[in-house]
C-alpha positions in Angstrom: 14.2 5.5 25.2 12.7 4.7 21.7 13.6 1.2 20.5 17.2 0.8 18.8 15.4 -0.7 15.8 11.9 -0.9 14.8 12.0 -4.6 13.7 12.3 -7.2 16.3 14.3 -9.5 14.3 16.8 -6.9 13.3 16.8 -5.6 16.9 18.3 -8.9 18.0 21.1 -8.5 15.6 22.2 -5.1 16.5 21.6 -5.2 20.3 25.4 -6.0 20.8 26.4 -2.7 19.3 25.0 -0.7 22.4 28.0 -1.7 24.4 30.5 0.1 21.9 28.6 3.1 22.2 28.6 3.1 25.9 32.3 2.4 25.8 32.9 5.2 23.4 31.5 7.6 26.0 33.3 6.4 28.7 36.6 6.2 26.8 35.8 9.6 25.1 35.9 8.3 21.8 34.2 10.3 19.1 31.2 8.6 17.5 32.4 9.7 14.1 35.2 7.2 14.7 32.7 4.4 15.6 30.7 5.3 12.5 33.8 5.3 10.1 34.8 1.8 11.6 31.2 0.4 11.0 31.2 1.9 7.4 34.6 0.3 6.7 33.5 -3.1 8.1 30.1 -3.1 6.3 31.3 -1.5 2.9 28.9 0.4 0.7 26.8 -2.6 -0.4 25.6 -3.1 3.2 24.9 0.6 4.1 21.5 -0.4 5.7 23.5 -2.7 8.2 26.0 0.0 8.9 23.2 2.4 9.7 21.3 0.0 12.1 24.4 -0.9 13.9 25.6 2.8 14.2 22.1 3.6 15.5 22.4 1.1 18.2 26.0 2.3 19.1 24.5 6.0 19.1 21.8 4.9 21.5 24.3 3.3 23.8 26.3 6.5 23.7 23.3 8.6 24.6 22.2 6.4 27.3 25.7 6.6 29.0 25.7 10.4 28.7 22.3 10.7 30.4 23.3 8.3 33.2 26.5 9.9 33.6 28.7 6.9 34.3 31.7 8.8 33.4 31.3 11.0 36.4 31.1 7.8 38.6 34.3 6.4 37.2 36.1 9.7 37.7 35.1 9.8 41.5 36.6 6.4 42.1 40.0 7.4 40.6 40.4 10.6 42.8 
């Protein structure tokens, strides 16, 4: 997996957004909703921050989809 953010200082700030991406996958929340929430939170003036945070959330979502934890959770409930 490629780094979430190319700059080490910024990577430290956005790494906490990987979890919402994983949670979105597990809870079947569309990534468009995550992006909409981030854009609302950061506003137009901080579009770069929203982009970086959404990139981290998207990386978490993609990681979860590749490692299929949803299948594991479904098997526990059945």
